[in-house]
ZAMIBA-843136 format. One record per residue (C-alpha): residue in three letters; x, y, z; residue number from 1. Coordinates in Angstrom, 3 decimals, padded with zeros to 6 digits. Layout:
N
{ALA, {X, Y, Z}, NUM}
...
END
This chain:
153
{MET, {-146.063, -166.676, -038.714}, 1}
{THR, {-144.187, -169.779, -039.875}, 2}
{ARG, {-141.334, -167.663, -040.999}, 3}
{ILE, {-140.925, -166.083, -037.680}, 4}
{ARG, {-140.990, -169.648, -036.057}, 5}
{SER, {-138.426, -170.864, -038.436}, 6}
{LEU, {-136.184, -167.802, -037.449}, 7}
{VAL, {-136.514, -168.828, -033.853}, 8}
{VAL, {-135.560, -172.411, -034.763}, 9}
{PHE, {-132.531, -171.228, -036.768}, 10}
{GLN, {-131.372, -169.035, -033.763}, 11}
{ILE, {-131.757, -171.787, -031.250}, 12}
{LEU, {-129.919, -174.311, -033.404}, 13}
{VAL, {-127.043, -172.016, -034.267}, 14}
{VAL, {-126.737, -169.689, -031.312}, 15}
{GLY, {-127.713, -172.411, -028.826}, 16}
{GLY, {-125.383, -175.016, -030.534}, 17}
{GLY, {-122.445, -172.625, -030.781}, 18}
{LEU, {-122.682, -171.472, -027.174}, 19}
{ALA, {-123.108, -175.144, -025.893}, 20}
{ILE, {-120.044, -176.256, -027.824}, 21}
{GLY, {-118.159, -173.166, -026.648}, 22}
{TYR, {-119.197, -173.873, -023.047}, 23}
{LEU, {-118.355, -177.557, -023.369}, 24}
{THR, {-115.030, -177.061, -024.923}, 25}
{SER, {-113.827, -173.809, -023.195}, 26}
{PRO, {-110.196, -173.207, -022.994}, 27}
{ASP, {-108.477, -174.750, -020.045}, 28}
{GLY, {-104.992, -175.093, -018.592}, 29}
{TRP, {-103.753, -176.871, -021.868}, 30}
{TYR, {-104.693, -173.739, -023.826}, 31}
{ALA, {-103.262, -171.362, -021.167}, 32}
{ASN, {-099.877, -173.101, -021.431}, 33}
{LEU, {-099.554, -172.945, -025.227}, 34}
{THR, {-097.199, -170.480, -026.793}, 35}
{LYS, {-099.407, -167.934, -028.475}, 36}
{PRO, {-098.682, -165.225, -030.957}, 37}
{THR, {-098.540, -161.635, -029.738}, 38}
{PHE, {-101.711, -160.691, -031.711}, 39}
{THR, {-103.889, -163.200, -029.749}, 40}
{PRO, {-106.885, -161.330, -028.570}, 41}
{PRO, {-107.909, -161.349, -024.815}, 42}
{GLY, {-110.076, -164.386, -023.919}, 43}
{TRP, {-113.099, -162.350, -022.899}, 44}
{LEU, {-113.384, -161.088, -026.505}, 45}
{PHE, {-114.198, -164.458, -028.036}, 46}
{ALA, {-117.750, -165.236, -026.499}, 47}
{PRO, {-119.288, -161.781, -027.544}, 48}
{VAL, {-117.766, -161.922, -031.095}, 49}
{TRP, {-118.988, -165.453, -031.648}, 50}
{THR, {-122.428, -164.809, -030.172}, 51}
{LEU, {-122.954, -161.926, -032.736}, 52}
{LEU, {-121.513, -164.043, -035.507}, 53}
{TYR, {-123.828, -166.981, -034.575}, 54}
{ILE, {-126.859, -164.624, -034.615}, 55}
{SER, {-125.808, -163.535, -038.174}, 56}
{ILE, {-125.132, -167.097, -039.284}, 57}
{ALA, {-128.660, -168.068, -038.155}, 58}
{ILE, {-130.222, -165.051, -039.954}, 59}
{THR, {-128.422, -166.080, -043.282}, 60}
{GLY, {-129.553, -169.653, -043.026}, 61}
{TRP, {-133.146, -168.537, -042.365}, 62}
{ARG, {-132.991, -166.211, -045.328}, 63}
{ILE, {-131.621, -168.818, -047.606}, 64}
{SER, {-134.228, -171.288, -046.476}, 65}
{GLY, {-136.952, -168.901, -047.555}, 66}
{TRP, {-135.700, -168.434, -051.118}, 67}
{ARG, {-138.112, -169.169, -053.942}, 68}
{PRO, {-138.048, -171.407, -055.851}, 69}
{LYS, {-136.354, -173.805, -053.604}, 70}
{VAL, {-134.126, -175.061, -056.372}, 71}
{THR, {-132.313, -171.662, -056.278}, 72}
{SER, {-131.458, -172.263, -052.544}, 73}
{ARG, {-130.123, -175.722, -052.827}, 74}
{THR, {-126.545, -175.007, -053.305}, 75}
{ALA, {-126.384, -172.017, -050.849}, 76}
{MET, {-128.214, -174.164, -048.262}, 77}
{ARG, {-125.788, -176.987, -048.628}, 78}
{LEU, {-122.940, -174.638, -048.330}, 79}
{TRP, {-124.545, -173.137, -045.189}, 80}
{TRP, {-124.994, -176.465, -043.545}, 81}
{ALA, {-121.359, -177.407, -044.497}, 82}
{GLN, {-119.991, -174.331, -042.827}, 83}
{LEU, {-122.026, -174.980, -039.768}, 84}
{VAL, {-120.830, -178.516, -039.314}, 85}
{LEU, {-117.211, -177.387, -039.993}, 86}
{ASN, {-117.717, -174.597, -037.482}, 87}
{PHE, {-119.226, -176.896, -034.740}, 88}
{LEU, {-116.318, -179.357, -035.296}, 89}
{TRP, {-113.561, -176.918, -034.866}, 90}
{SER, {-113.781, -176.311, -031.093}, 91}
{PRO, {-113.931, -179.988, -030.011}, 92}
{LEU, {-110.923, -180.678, -032.223}, 93}
{PHE, {-108.851, -177.723, -030.979}, 94}
{PHE, {-109.850, -177.337, -027.344}, 95}
{GLY, {-111.255, -180.734, -026.620}, 96}
{LEU, {-108.875, -183.101, -028.339}, 97}
{HIS, {-105.895, -180.702, -028.680}, 98}
{LEU, {-105.639, -181.731, -032.387}, 99}
{THR, {-104.420, -178.262, -033.408}, 100}
{GLY, {-103.217, -179.482, -036.835}, 101}
{VAL, {-106.382, -181.138, -037.696}, 102}
{ALA, {-108.403, -178.161, -036.415}, 103}
{LEU, {-106.266, -175.997, -038.722}, 104}
{VAL, {-107.336, -178.070, -041.841}, 105}
{VAL, {-110.976, -177.736, -040.625}, 106}
{ILE, {-110.757, -173.962, -040.244}, 107}
{VAL, {-109.147, -173.617, -043.758}, 108}
{LEU, {-112.092, -175.695, -045.214}, 109}
{LEU, {-114.539, -173.579, -043.124}, 110}
{LEU, {-113.119, -170.468, -044.538}, 111}
{ILE, {-113.289, -171.810, -048.128}, 112}
{THR, {-116.830, -172.814, -047.538}, 113}
{ILE, {-117.741, -169.430, -046.254}, 114}
{LEU, {-116.258, -167.706, -049.272}, 115}
{PHE, {-118.079, -169.906, -051.591}, 116}
{LEU, {-121.270, -169.185, -049.662}, 117}
{ILE, {-120.698, -165.464, -050.174}, 118}
{VAL, {-120.084, -165.915, -053.970}, 119}
{VAL, {-123.145, -168.072, -054.344}, 120}
{THR, {-125.400, -165.654, -052.475}, 121}
{TRP, {-124.002, -162.311, -053.681}, 122}
{SER, {-126.446, -161.980, -056.702}, 123}
{LYS, {-129.406, -163.599, -055.115}, 124}
{ASP, {-129.444, -162.031, -051.677}, 125}
{ARG, {-126.846, -159.366, -051.012}, 126}
{ILE, {-127.834, -159.078, -047.292}, 127}
{VAL, {-126.804, -162.702, -046.789}, 128}
{ALA, {-123.481, -162.229, -048.573}, 129}
{LEU, {-122.899, -159.008, -046.482}, 130}
{LEU, {-123.816, -160.583, -043.184}, 131}
{THR, {-121.478, -163.463, -043.966}, 132}
{LEU, {-118.550, -161.285, -044.623}, 133}
{PRO, {-117.648, -160.458, -041.101}, 134}
{TYR, {-117.785, -164.210, -040.277}, 135}
{ALA, {-115.254, -164.762, -043.228}, 136}
{LEU, {-112.967, -162.121, -041.853}, 137}
{TRP, {-113.057, -163.384, -038.276}, 138}
{VAL, {-112.481, -167.130, -039.382}, 139}
{ALA, {-109.611, -165.884, -041.480}, 140}
{PHE, {-108.080, -164.285, -038.442}, 141}
{ALA, {-108.889, -167.420, -036.387}, 142}
{GLY, {-107.201, -169.500, -039.005}, 143}
{VAL, {-104.055, -167.436, -038.814}, 144}
{LEU, {-104.192, -167.669, -035.017}, 145}
{ASN, {-104.588, -171.453, -035.211}, 146}
{GLY, {-101.755, -171.796, -037.749}, 147}
{SER, {-099.550, -169.628, -035.438}, 148}
{ILE, {-100.358, -171.950, -032.470}, 149}
{VAL, {-099.411, -174.966, -034.596}, 150}
{ALA, {-096.235, -173.356, -035.722}, 151}
{LEU, {-095.203, -172.104, -032.277}, 152}
{ASN, {-095.979, -175.400, -030.341}, 153}
END
């Protein structure tokens, strides 16, 4: 029963935190007035994609937290927390403070952290690695989008 409770805690932390940050730093007139690349997805797509990604991020953190012995999860868990901090930092920097260049650095660091997480988890828990792969692809795309906005503005 405690594993189910810990899954709920992970979901509340990640999905709740991600959605709260998204709500508090939602795109405004500033973002609407930016020159954006032609491959920018429609705005309505971001909330459902991020919700699904946050669910998978929570599941991966929960799975890693249950690894035995705990010493084997230490690196993976540190990477997991690092990616979460970087993830939660990006929106306030980009949408809140309009620091698109700093946000670009953060998203590159986020992608590197996610890729390391995939490498570290691949042999221990393939499900974690595979659940993390769409996240890496979306963050890579978001990084290109962020970089294009920096270049165009």
